[in-house]
C-alpha positions in Angstrom: 0.0 0.2 0.3 2.9 2.2 1.2 4.7 1.6 -2.4 1.6 2.5 -4.3 0.6 5.9 -2.4 4.2 6.6 -3.5 3.8 5.8 -7.2 0.0 8.5 -7.0 2.2 11.2 -5.2 5.4 11.0 -7.2 2.9 10.9 -10.0 0.8 13.6 -9.1 3.9 15.5 -8.6 5.4 14.6 -12.0 2.2 15.8 -13.8 2.7 19.2 -11.6 5.6 19.8 -12.9 5.5 19.1 -16.6 2.1 21.8 -16.1 4.1 24.6 -14.3 7.0 24.1 -17.4 3.6 24.3 -19.5 2.8 27.3 -18.5 6.0 29.3 -18.5 6.2 27.7 -22.3 2.4 28.9 -22.6 3.5 32.6 -21.6 6.8 32.2 -23.8 5.0 31.2 -27.6 2.5 33.5 -26.8 5.7 36.0 -26.7 7.8 34.6 -29.8 5.9 32.8 -32.0 3.5 35.7 -32.0 6.6 37.6 -33.3 7.0 34.6 -35.8 3.5 35.3 -37.3 4.1 38.8 -38.2 8.2 38.6 -38.8 7.9 37.3 -42.6 4.9 40.5 -43.8 7.3 42.8 -41.4 10.7 41.9 -43.5 8.6 42.7 -46.2 7.6 46.1 -44.8 10.9 46.9 -44.4 11.9 46.1 -47.6 13.3 42.7 -47.6 12.8 39.8 -50.5 11.5 36.1 -50.0 15.0 35.2 -50.9 16.1 36.9 -47.7 13.3 36.0 -45.6 14.1 32.1 -46.7 17.3 32.4 -45.8 16.8 34.0 -42.6 14.0 31.5 -41.3 16.9 28.9 -42.6 19.5 30.4 -40.7 17.4 31.1 -37.6 16.7 28.1 -37.3 19.7 26.7 -38.3 21.3 27.9 -35.1 17.9 27.8 -32.8 18.7 23.8 -33.2 22.5 24.0 -34.2 23.3 25.3 -30.7 21.2 22.4 -28.7 24.2 20.4 -29.3 26.3 22.9 -27.5 23.6 23.4 -24.5 22.7 19.7 -24.4 26.4 19.0 -23.9 27.1 21.0 -21.2 23.4 20.5 -19.2 24.7 16.7 -18.8 28.0 17.5 -18.0 27.2 20.7 -16.0 24.1 19.5 -14.0 22.8 23.2 -14.4 19.4 22.3 -16.3 17.8 25.4 -15.0 21.0 28.0 -15.3 21.1 26.7 -19.0 17.5 27.3 -19.4 17.0 30.5 -17.7 19.8 32.3 -19.5 18.1 30.3 -22.5 14.4 32.5 -21.8 15.2 35.4 -21.1 17.7 36.2 -24.7 14.8 34.2 -26.5 11.9 36.5 -24.7 13.9 39.5 -24.2 14.8 39.7 -28.5 11.3 39.6 -29.4 10.1 43.6 -28.0 13.2 44.9 -28.9 11.9 44.1 -32.8 10.0 47.2 -31.8 13.1 49.4 -32.4 14.4 47.8 -35.8 13.8 50.6 -38.5 16.4 48.4 -40.7 15.7 44.4 -42.4 19.2 44.2 -41.0 18.7 45.2 -37.6 15.4 43.0 -37.4 16.9 39.6 -38.9 19.7 39.7 -35.8 16.8 39.9 -33.2 15.1 37.2 -35.0 18.0 35.3 -34.9 19.0 36.6 -31.6 15.7 35.2 -30.5 16.6 31.2 -31.9 19.6 31.2 -30.3 17.7 32.2 -27.0 15.5 29.3 -27.7 18.5 27.0 -28.8 20.2 27.2 -25.5 16.8 26.5 -23.3 15.2 24.1 -25.2 17.5 20.8 -24.5 18.1 21.1 -20.9 14.2 21.9 -20.7 13.2 18.5 -22.4 15.5 17.2 -20.1 13.5 18.1 -17.4 10.7 17.5 -19.0 11.8 13.8 -20.0 11.8 13.0 -16.3 8.4 14.2 -15.5 7.0 12.7 -18.4 8.4 9.0 -17.5 5.4 8.5 -14.6 2.7 10.0 -17.3 3.6 8.6 -20.2 5.3 9.3 -22.6 3.3 10.2 -25.5 0.7 12.2 -22.7 2.9 13.8 -21.0 5.2 15.6 -24.0 1.2 16.2 -25.5 0.3 18.0 -22.3 3.2 20.3 -22.5 3.3 21.2 -26.5 -1.5 22.1 -25.8 -0.1 24.4 -22.9 2.5 25.9 -25.4 0.6 26.1 -28.7 -2.5 27.5 -26.4 0.1 30.9 -26.1 0.9 30.4 -29.5 -2.5 30.7 -30.7 -3.8 33.3 -28.1 -0.6 35.8 -28.8 -1.2 35.6 -32.2 -5.1 36.7 -32.0 -4.0 39.7 -30.0 -1.3 40.3 -32.2 -3.9 40.4 -35.4 -5.9 42.6 -33.1 -3.6 45.2 -32.3 -2.6 45.1 -36.3 -6.5 45.6 -37.1 -6.9 48.4 -34.5 -3.6 50.3 -34.5 -3.6 49.9 -38.6 -1.3 47.8 -39.4 1.4 48.9 -36.9 4.1 46.5 -36.5 6.0 48.3 -33.8 3.0 48.3 -31.6 2.3 45.2 -32.2 6.0 43.6 -31.2 6.1 46.0 -27.9 2.7 44.7 -26.4 4.6 41.3 -26.3 6.7 42.8 -23.2 4.1 41.7 -20.9 3.8 38.0 -22.0 7.8 37.8 -21.7 8.1 38.9 -18.1 5.3 36.7 -17.4 7.0 33.5 -18.4 10.7 34.7 -17.0 9.0 35.3 -13.3 7.0 31.7 -13.2 10.1 30.3 -14.7 11.8 31.7 -11.7 8.8 30.2 -9.8 9.4 26.9 -11.1 13.0 27.1 -10.1 12.6 27.3 -6.7 9.4 25.0 -6.3 11.4 22.1 -8.2 15.3 22.6 -7.9 15.9 18.9 -9.0 13.3 17.3 -11.4 15.5 14.5 -12.4 14.5 13.2 -8.8 10.8 12.8 -10.4 12.5 9.5 -12.3 13.9 6.2 -11.0 17.5 5.6 -13.0 16.9 2.3 -15.5 20.0 0.5 -15.8 19.2 -1.7 -17.9 18.9 1.3 -21.0 22.8 1.8 -20.4 24.8 1.1 -23.1 27.5 2.8 -25.2 27.3 5.6 -27.3 23.4 6.0 -29.1 21.5 3.0 -30.0 20.3 2.2 -33.8 16.6 3.4 -33.6 17.3 7.0 -32.4 19.8 7.3 -35.3 16.8 6.2 -37.1 14.5 9.2 -36.1 17.7 11.6 -36.6 17.0 10.4 -40.5 13.5 10.9 -40.6 13.5 14.4 -38.4 16.0 15.2 -41.1 14.1 14.6 -43.8 10.8 16.1 -42.2 12.8 19.2 -41.6 13.9 19.7 -44.6 10.7 19.4 -46.7 8.4 21.7 -43.9 8.1 25.6 -44.9 8.9 28.0 -42.1 6.1 30.2 -41.6 8.0 32.9 -42.8 7.9 32.3 -46.0 4.4 31.1 -46.1 3.3 34.4 -43.8 5.5 35.9 -47.0 3.5 34.2 -49.8 0.1 35.7 -48.1 1.0 39.2 -48.1 3.0 39.1 -51.5 0.0 37.8 -53.4 -2.4 39.7 -51.2 -4.3 35.8 -50.4 -5.9 38.5 -47.3 -5.2 41.4 -45.1 -2.4 41.9 -43.1 -4.4 41.3 -39.7 -5.8 37.5 -41.3 -2.3 36.7 -41.5 -1.4 36.1 -37.5 -5.0 34.7 -36.9 -4.4 32.2 -39.7 -1.1 31.8 -37.6 -2.9 31.5 -34.3 -5.5 28.7 -36.2 -2.0 26.4 -37.1 -0.9 26.5 -33.4 -4.7 25.6 -32.1 -4.8 22.5 -34.4 -0.8 21.6 -33.4 -1.7 22.2 -29.4 -4.6 19.9 -30.0 -3.0 17.2 -31.9 -0.5 16.9 -29.5 -2.9 15.8 -27.2 -4.2 13.3 -29.5 -1.4 12.8 -31.0 0.5 11.8 -27.7 -2.3 9.9 -26.3 -1.8 7.3 -29.2 1.7 7.0 -29.1 1.3 5.8 -25.6 -0.8 3.1 -27.1 0.6 2.3 -30.8 3.8 3.9 -31.0 5.4 5.5 -33.9 2.6 4.1 -35.9 1.0 7.6 -35.4 4.0 9.5 -36.6 3.7 7.7 -40.2 0.3 8.4 -40.4 0.5 11.9 -39.5 3.2 12.5 -41.7 1.0 11.7 -44.7 -1.2 13.9 -44.0 0.0 17.3 -43.1 2.5 16.7 -46.5 -0.4 18.0 -47.7 -0.2 21.6 -46.4 2.7 22.5 -49.2 0.3 22.3 -52.4 -2.6 23.9 -50.1 -1.2 26.8 -48.9 1.1 27.4 -52.2 -1.6 26.6 -54.7 -0.2 24.2 -56.9 -1.3 21.6 -59.0 -3.9 23.8 -60.5 -7.2 22.1 -58.5 -5.1 22.8 -55.1 -5.8 26.5 -56.2 -8.9 27.3 -54.1 -7.7 30.6 -52.3 -8.5 31.9 -48.8 -10.1 28.7 -47.0 -7.5 25.9 -49.4 -4.8 28.2 -47.8 -6.7 27.6 -44.5 -7.0 24.5 -44.5 -3.3 24.1 -45.5 -2.6 25.8 -42.5 -4.4 23.7 -40.1 -2.8 20.5 -41.5 0.8 22.6 -41.4 -0.1 22.9 -37.7 -0.4 18.9 -36.8 2.5 18.1 -38.5 4.5 20.4 -36.4 2.2 19.2 -33.8 3.9 15.4 -34.5 7.2 16.7 -34.5 7.0 18.6 -31.2 5.4 15.8 -29.1 6.1 12.2 -30.6 9.6 12.6 -31.9 10.6 13.7 -28.5 8.8 11.2 -26.6 10.4 8.9 -29.0 14.0 10.1 -28.5 13.4 10.0 -24.5 12.1 6.5 -25.0 15.0 5.3 -26.5 17.9 7.6 -24.2 19.3 7.1 -20.9 18.7 9.8 -18.5 22.1 10.7 -17.4 22.6 11.6 -21.6 19.2 13.0 -22.5 20.3 16.6 -22.6 22.9 15.7 -25.2 20.7 12.9 -27.3 18.2 16.3 -27.4 21.1 18.5 -28.4 21.9 15.7 -31.2 18.9 15.3 -32.4 17.9 19.4 -33.0 21.1 20.2 -34.2 20.7 17.8 -37.0 16.9 19.2 -37.9 17.9 22.2 -37.2 21.0 22.2 -40.1 18.0 20.7 -42.3 15.9 23.2 -41.8 18.1 26.0 -42.9 19.3 23.7 -46.2 15.5 23.2 -46.4 14.5 27.2 -46.1 16.8 28.4 -47.7 16.1 25.9 -51.1 12.6 26.9 -51.2 13.0 30.3 -50.4 14.8 30.5 -53.9 12.4 27.8 -55.8 9.7 30.7 -54.2 11.4 33.4 -56.4 11.3 31.0 -59.4 8.7 28.5 -59.2 6.5 27.7 -56.5 5.3 24.4 -58.6 8.9 23.0 -57.7 8.6 24.3 -54.1 5.5 21.9 -53.6 7.3 18.9 -55.3 9.8 19.6 -53.0 8.4 19.7 -49.9 6.0 16.6 -50.7 8.9 14.6 -51.7 10.8 14.9 -48.6 8.1 14.2 -46.7 7.0 11.3 -48.3 10.6 9.9 -47.9 10.2 10.2 -44.3 7.4 8.1 -44.5 9.1 5.4 -46.4 12.4 5.7 -43.5 9.5 5.5 -41.0 7.9 2.2 -42.7 11.0 0.9 -42.6 11.6 1.5 -39.2 8.8 0.0 -38.0 9.4 -3.3 -40.2 12.4 -3.7 -38.8 11.1 -3.4 -35.4 8.5 -5.9 -36.4 10.6 -8.6 -37.4 12.7 -7.8 -34.3 10.3 -7.7 -31.0 6.9 -8.4 -32.9 4.8 -5.4 -31.5 4.5 -2.2 -33.8 5.4 0.5 -31.3 9.0 0.7 -31.9 9.6 3.6 -29.1 12.0 1.4 -27.4 
């Protein structure tokens, strides 16, 4: 009975920890995802080209993911998970309201990239700490719950920014300045979480059976799949740029579309997380097949996809579902595959590979947009189909070895 009660208490503590960190992410996403919803048209207003937007989006993701390897390594090496997380959040969040002071696209680029660098520093230690709590809850559900809270902020924030643009006559300066409020709230709650849970690693008992040299093959398989998905996934900055360039909608609708995408991302993360705990990475395969349709719907190719406003809306929803899968399922799979003492580095390696691929893909799609939008769509869909083939291969090999379809070992 005592063991049962201790297990219940530990699960409740783990759940409270995940929810508290999720609330931090809620206000953080309200800050920087709101900015990302308007960065594309803001750069267009400041005189940047589509190639520049694609290059900047890719560079930001390259640094935002590539530096996670360094952050993850030092997190595991020093054990200073909270300290590195705090530094990263501070840079990540305060770069956003400073965009209100950027009068030239070159300065705006520096701040946009700075925001991504801050995120790079804080994600691996935060994800490693979350993995300790999600063990008791179920990996998929834990990461799905965090992602749902995360995307609540990412949904509300762009809606508020859309209202600011509507009532302040497309004043991007005012919109960015307003984002100082959620940034400060996120940092304040983070400090509370640090004081309440100074040692989140105590939430999970180390499983010595998982201790091996290096990383298991399944981990590298996830990296290959993640690289293909990232390279074929358009950044919303380019999507927003497309909406602005083609006058598909009014400016104030662009952040609203992003809010809808974030809403679909959060809701899908909850559902997909539960399904992951039941059937494993199969759910990632089906989700990738569904979400790859976002490119033809958003960019309007082939011709029968050129439905304008409503077709683009459906494409954005599918884009959000795919993002939800990337942010919850892949993280849960990595956490399942790696022992506790190496998760910071593992998340760093995974995210570094993901970011390099996102950079290459974003630069390519930015250039393709300037020359041939149909080629952009073909590029995106082809890479994601290759990811589906990779997932099918991983599942097949796992079934031959162990029988059940759940390959997140």
